[in-house]
C-alpha positions as CSV (number, residue, x, y, z in Angstrom):
1,M,-17.4,-66.4,3.0
2,V,-17.3,-64.0,5.9
3,V,-16.1,-60.6,5.1
4,P,-16.2,-58.1,8.6
5,T,-17.9,-55.1,6.4
6,R,-17.3,-52.8,10.0
7,A,-13.7,-53.8,9.8
8,V,-13.6,-52.9,6.1
9,R,-15.2,-49.5,6.4
10,R,-12.9,-48.7,9.6
11,A,-9.6,-50.0,8.0
12,W,-10.4,-48.6,4.7
13,G,-10.6,-44.7,6.0
14,L,-6.7,-45.5,7.2
15,G,-5.5,-46.1,3.6
16,R,-3.5,-49.5,3.2
17,V,-5.3,-52.6,4.3
18,V,-4.5,-56.2,4.0
19,V,-6.9,-58.8,2.7
20,V,-6.0,-62.2,4.3
21,V,-7.6,-65.4,2.7
22,L,-7.8,-68.1,5.2
23,S,-8.8,-71.8,3.9
24,A,-11.6,-73.5,5.5
25,P,-11.3,-75.1,8.8
26,T,-10.0,-78.5,9.3
27,S,-12.4,-81.5,11.0
28,D,-11.1,-80.4,14.4
29,G,-12.5,-77.3,14.2
30,A,-8.7,-75.5,13.7
31,L,-8.4,-73.0,10.9
32,A,-5.3,-73.7,8.5
33,R,-2.9,-71.0,7.9
34,P,-3.7,-68.2,5.5
35,A,-3.7,-69.5,1.9
36,A,-3.0,-66.1,0.3
37,A,-2.5,-62.2,1.2
38,Q,-3.0,-59.4,-0.8
39,T,-2.0,-55.4,0.2
40,L,-4.4,-52.7,-0.8
41,D,-4.2,-49.0,-1.0
42,S,-7.5,-47.2,-0.7
43,H,-6.0,-44.0,-1.3
44,R,-5.0,-44.8,-4.8
45,L,-8.4,-46.7,-5.8
46,P,-11.8,-45.1,-6.5
47,D,-14.6,-45.2,-4.0
48,G,-16.2,-48.7,-3.7
49,A,-12.7,-50.2,-5.0
50,Q,-12.4,-52.6,-1.9
51,S,-15.6,-54.6,-3.0
52,H,-14.0,-54.9,-6.4
53,A,-10.9,-56.1,-4.9
54,V,-12.6,-58.9,-2.7
55,A,-14.7,-60.0,-5.4
56,L,-11.3,-60.5,-7.6
57,L,-9.8,-62.9,-4.9
58,E,-12.8,-64.6,-4.8
59,S,-13.1,-65.2,-8.2
60,R,-9.5,-66.7,-8.3
61,L,-10.0,-69.2,-5.4
62,R,-11.9,-72.2,-5.1
63,G,-13.1,-74.3,-2.2
64,P,-14.3,-72.9,1.0
65,F,-12.5,-70.3,2.6
66,R,-13.1,-67.0,4.3
67,L,-11.9,-63.2,3.8
68,M,-10.6,-61.1,6.5
69,V,-9.8,-57.2,6.0
70,R,-7.4,-55.3,8.5
71,A,-5.8,-52.3,8.4
72,L,-2.2,-52.0,8.0
73,P,-0.2,-49.6,9.7
74,G,3.7,-49.1,10.0
75,E,4.2,-52.0,12.7
76,L,2.4,-54.8,11.1
77,S,3.2,-56.6,7.6
78,V,2.7,-60.0,6.0
79,G,5.3,-62.7,7.1
80,D,6.6,-65.3,4.6
81,T,4.3,-68.1,5.8
82,G,1.2,-65.6,5.1
83,G,0.7,-64.7,8.8
84,I,0.6,-61.2,10.1
85,S,3.4,-60.1,12.4
86,E,4.9,-57.1,13.6
87,R,7.6,-55.2,12.1
88,A,9.5,-51.8,12.1
89,P,7.4,-48.9,10.3
90,G,8.7,-48.6,6.8
91,R,10.3,-52.2,6.6
92,H,8.0,-53.9,4.4
93,P,10.0,-55.7,1.8
94,W,6.9,-56.2,-1.0
95,A,5.4,-52.8,-0.2
96,A,6.4,-49.5,-2.3
97,P,7.1,-46.6,0.3
98,R,4.0,-44.4,0.8
99,P,4.1,-40.7,-1.0
100,Q,5.3,-38.1,1.5
101,I,3.2,-35.5,-0.5
102,A,-0.6,-35.1,1.1
103,E,-3.5,-36.6,-0.9
104,P,-6.1,-34.2,-1.9
105,R,-8.7,-35.9,0.6
106,R,-6.0,-35.3,3.4
107,V,-5.2,-31.4,2.2
108,A,-8.9,-30.4,1.8
109,P,-10.0,-30.9,5.8
110,V,-6.6,-28.6,6.6
111,L,-7.5,-25.8,4.2
112,L,-11.1,-26.1,5.2
113,S,-10.2,-26.0,9.0
114,L,-7.8,-23.2,7.8
115,A,-10.5,-21.0,6.6
116,V,-13.3,-21.8,8.7
117,P,-12.5,-23.5,12.0
118,G,-14.2,-27.0,12.9
119,V,-15.3,-27.8,9.2
120,G,-12.5,-29.7,8.3
121,Q,-13.2,-32.1,11.7
122,R,-16.7,-31.9,10.8
123,V,-15.9,-33.6,7.2
124,M,-13.8,-36.1,8.7
125,G,-16.7,-36.9,11.4
126,Q,-14.9,-35.3,14.2
127,R,-17.8,-34.2,16.9
128,R,-14.9,-31.5,18.3
129,G,-15.6,-29.9,15.1
130,W,-18.5,-28.1,16.4
131,V,-15.8,-26.8,19.3
132,Y,-13.9,-24.8,16.9
133,L,-17.0,-23.7,15.2
134,S,-18.6,-22.1,18.4
135,L,-15.2,-20.3,19.4
136,E,-15.4,-18.6,15.9
137,V,-18.7,-17.6,16.1
138,V,-18.4,-16.6,20.0
139,G,-15.1,-14.9,19.3
140,W,-16.5,-12.6,16.2
141,A,-19.8,-12.1,18.3
142,F,-17.5,-10.8,21.6
143,W,-15.4,-8.9,19.0
144,L,-18.4,-6.9,17.7
145,D,-19.8,-6.4,20.9
146,R,-16.5,-4.7,22.3
147,R,-15.8,-2.5,19.1
148,M,-19.3,-1.4,19.5
149,A,-19.0,-0.6,23.0
150,G,-15.7,1.0,22.5
151,A,-17.3,3.1,20.0
152,D,-20.1,4.1,22.3
153,Y,-17.7,5.4,24.9
154,R,-15.7,7.3,21.9
155,D,-18.8,9.1,21.0
156,R,-19.5,10.2,24.7
157,Y,-16.4,11.4,25.5
158,R,-16.1,13.6,22.1
159,D,-19.5,14.9,22.9
160,L,-18.5,16.0,26.6
161,A,-15.5,17.5,25.4
162,W,-17.1,19.4,22.5
163,E,-19.9,20.8,25.4
164,V,-17.8,21.4,28.1
165,A,-14.0,22.1,27.3
166,R,-13.6,22.9,23.7
167,I,-13.7,26.3,22.3
168,P,-16.1,26.6,19.4
169,S,-14.3,28.6,16.3
170,G,-16.7,26.8,13.4
171,P,-18.4,24.0,12.5
172,R,-17.4,20.9,15.0
173,A,-14.4,18.9,13.8
174,D,-13.7,15.8,15.7
175,G,-9.9,15.1,16.2
176,A,-7.8,11.6,16.4
177,F,-7.5,9.9,19.7
178,P,-4.1,11.2,20.5
179,Y,-5.8,14.9,20.5
180,Y,-8.6,13.7,23.3
181,E,-5.6,12.0,25.3
182,T,-3.7,15.4,25.4
183,L,-7.0,17.1,26.5
184,S,-7.1,14.8,29.3
185,D,-3.8,15.6,30.3
186,W,-3.5,19.5,29.7
187,P,-6.0,21.8,31.4
188,R,-5.9,24.7,28.7
189,S,-4.7,24.8,25.3
190,G,-3.4,28.2,24.7
191,D,-4.0,30.2,22.1
192,Y,-2.8,29.2,18.6
193,D,-2.0,32.7,17.4
194,S,-1.8,35.1,20.6
195,D,-1.8,38.3,18.4
196,A,-4.3,37.7,15.7
197,S,-4.1,41.6,14.6
198,T,-0.5,41.3,13.7
199,S,0.6,39.6,10.6
200,G,2.4,36.4,11.0
201,L,2.0,33.8,13.2
202,Q,2.7,35.1,17.2
203,P,3.2,31.6,19.1
204,E,1.4,31.1,22.6
205,G,4.0,32.5,25.4
206,D,2.2,30.7,28.2
207,P,4.5,27.4,29.2
208,T,1.3,26.6,31.5
209,T,-0.8,25.8,28.3
210,Y,0.1,22.8,25.9
211,N,0.7,25.4,22.8
212,G,2.8,27.5,25.2
213,A,4.8,24.6,26.4
214,I,5.2,23.5,22.6
215,W,6.4,27.1,21.9
216,A,8.8,26.8,25.0
217,R,10.3,23.3,23.3
218,A,10.8,25.0,20.2
219,V,12.7,27.8,21.7
220,D,15.0,25.5,23.8
221,L,15.7,23.4,20.5
222,F,16.3,26.4,17.9
223,L,17.0,29.3,20.2
224,P,19.5,28.2,22.7
225,G,19.6,30.5,25.9
226,G,16.7,32.2,24.7
227,A,18.7,34.3,22.0
228,V,16.7,37.0,20.6
229,V,16.7,37.4,16.9
230,S,14.8,38.6,14.1
231,E,11.4,36.8,12.8
232,S,13.5,36.6,9.7
233,D,16.2,34.7,10.9
234,P,16.4,30.8,9.8
235,A,16.8,29.7,13.4
236,Y,13.4,31.4,14.3
237,Q,11.5,30.1,11.2
238,S,12.8,26.7,12.2
239,A,11.1,26.8,15.7
240,L,8.2,28.7,14.4
241,A,7.6,25.7,11.8
242,Y,8.1,23.3,14.8
243,Y,5.6,25.1,16.4
244,G,3.1,25.2,13.8
245,D,3.4,21.1,13.0
246,R,2.8,20.3,17.1
247,A,0.6,23.1,18.2
248,Y,-3.3,22.9,18.1
249,G,-5.1,25.2,15.8
250,T,-8.0,27.6,16.4
251,E,-10.3,25.0,15.5
252,F,-9.4,22.6,18.1
253,L,-8.6,24.7,21.1
254,W,-9.8,23.9,24.5
255,D,-10.1,25.3,28.2
256,W,-11.3,22.9,31.4
257,T,-10.9,25.9,33.5
258,G,-13.5,25.4,36.8
259,E,-14.5,22.0,35.1
260,D,-12.6,19.4,37.0
261,G,-15.4,17.1,37.6
262,A,-16.4,17.0,33.6
263,R,-12.7,16.8,32.9
264,S,-12.0,13.5,35.3
265,E,-15.4,12.1,33.8
266,F,-13.7,12.8,30.3
267,A,-10.6,10.7,31.2
268,D,-12.4,7.8,32.7
269,L,-14.3,7.8,29.6
270,I,-11.5,7.6,27.5
271,V,-9.9,5.1,29.5
272,E,-13.1,2.8,28.9
273,S,-13.3,3.4,25.2
274,D,-9.4,2.4,24.9
275,D,-9.8,-0.9,26.8
276,R,-12.8,-2.2,24.8
277,F,-11.1,-1.5,21.5
278,R,-7.8,-3.3,23.1
279,Q,-10.3,-6.3,23.8
280,A,-11.6,-6.4,20.3
281,T,-7.9,-6.3,19.3
282,N,-7.0,-9.1,21.6
283,V,-10.1,-11.4,20.3
284,V,-8.8,-11.0,16.7
285,G,-5.5,-12.7,17.9
286,A,-7.7,-15.4,19.6
287,V,-9.7,-16.0,16.4
288,I,-6.6,-16.1,14.6
289,A,-5.4,-18.9,16.5
290,N,-8.5,-20.7,16.5
291,H,-7.9,-21.1,12.8
292,L,-4.5,-22.2,13.1
293,V,-5.1,-24.8,15.8
294,S,-8.2,-26.2,13.7
295,A,-5.9,-26.3,10.8
296,V,-3.1,-28.5,12.6
297,D,-5.6,-30.6,14.3
298,A,-6.9,-31.5,10.9
299,Y,-3.6,-32.1,9.7
300,L,-2.8,-34.5,12.3
301,S,-6.2,-36.0,12.4
302,G,-5.9,-36.9,8.7
303,R,-3.0,-39.0,9.4
304,G,-4.8,-41.2,11.8
305,R,-2.9,-39.4,14.8
306,S,-4.7,-39.0,18.1
307,V,-4.7,-35.1,18.9
308,P,-5.5,-34.5,22.3
309,V,-6.9,-30.9,22.4
310,E,-7.9,-28.6,25.8
311,I,-9.8,-25.4,25.5
312,R,-10.2,-23.5,28.7
313,A,-12.0,-20.0,29.3
314,A,-12.2,-18.7,32.9
315,P,-13.0,-15.1,34.2
316,G,-10.2,-13.1,36.2
317,P,-10.0,-9.7,38.1
318,R,-7.8,-6.7,36.8
319,A,-7.7,-3.9,38.2
320,G,-11.2,-3.5,39.3
321,R,-12.7,-5.0,36.2
322,S,-13.3,-8.3,34.5
323,R,-11.4,-10.3,32.0
324,W,-11.7,-13.5,30.4
325,S,-8.6,-15.8,29.6
326,V,-9.0,-18.4,26.9
327,L,-6.1,-21.3,26.9
328,V,-5.8,-23.3,23.9
329,R,-3.7,-26.6,24.4
330,L,-3.0,-28.9,21.7
331,E,-0.5,-31.7,22.1
332,A,0.9,-32.8,18.8
333,P,2.8,-36.1,18.5
334,R,6.6,-36.3,18.5
């Protein structure tokens, strides 16, 4: 008896296989036609069941013979004479239809690749799993580098603003990013309360300052035509509330007067920091795409389909700075 073990291993991983029993060769060396054929489904049998099935066939047959084991894809079938011929997929009258629900051994690599790209491919013995895993490691390393660089530039522009432009009125308090953008756009904040000796809030009246521009806008919205009304008037109170919500208080006032060079450096540091944080956000999108592509690859590969995958990374100029473009291309069969 001759059993092609390599064919067994290769065919068995695909699921359904055909075991063909051939009778002994005749005196002229020609093989007689197949004496029997049996279809087995590896996904419905435990490990090692193919050996048991071959032994079972051997026990039922007498005389010299040999066995051949081969995969049975959708286009092959066993004819009435026992020979193997081509048929349309799903047209085997003697075979039960294959279940459409994925078996656990096929689902596991998909879930593994979705959680950690490349792991599902490695479980299936595919070396390209290392590519997905490498992209995952490089992606998170680049994300960490961009986040740290962005935070470093952020600390630098905050320190510069505090040391040069901001007007101390107590312990240092760092504002949110929109506050520092406003510092780069306006040379002076103006006062929050222009007359602290008078009770109540007296808005800044200089429209060339940030707070003064906020009050001018409030007057246009709630006191059209510059109408003079008492401070108790509802329209004036609405304008005052608008100013109080949008103007910066005494702990966040600034003045860049005579510090044009420092203000320009401050604006450049903000741009650099914002670029680094934006790059980190883009990397997160690429990492998520790597998870999805790896999962789809594992899903298709688990069904014995060839999945051409192309991954390219190339540098390119952008406004005097460098950037990297990453292209992931996966051709799914129709």
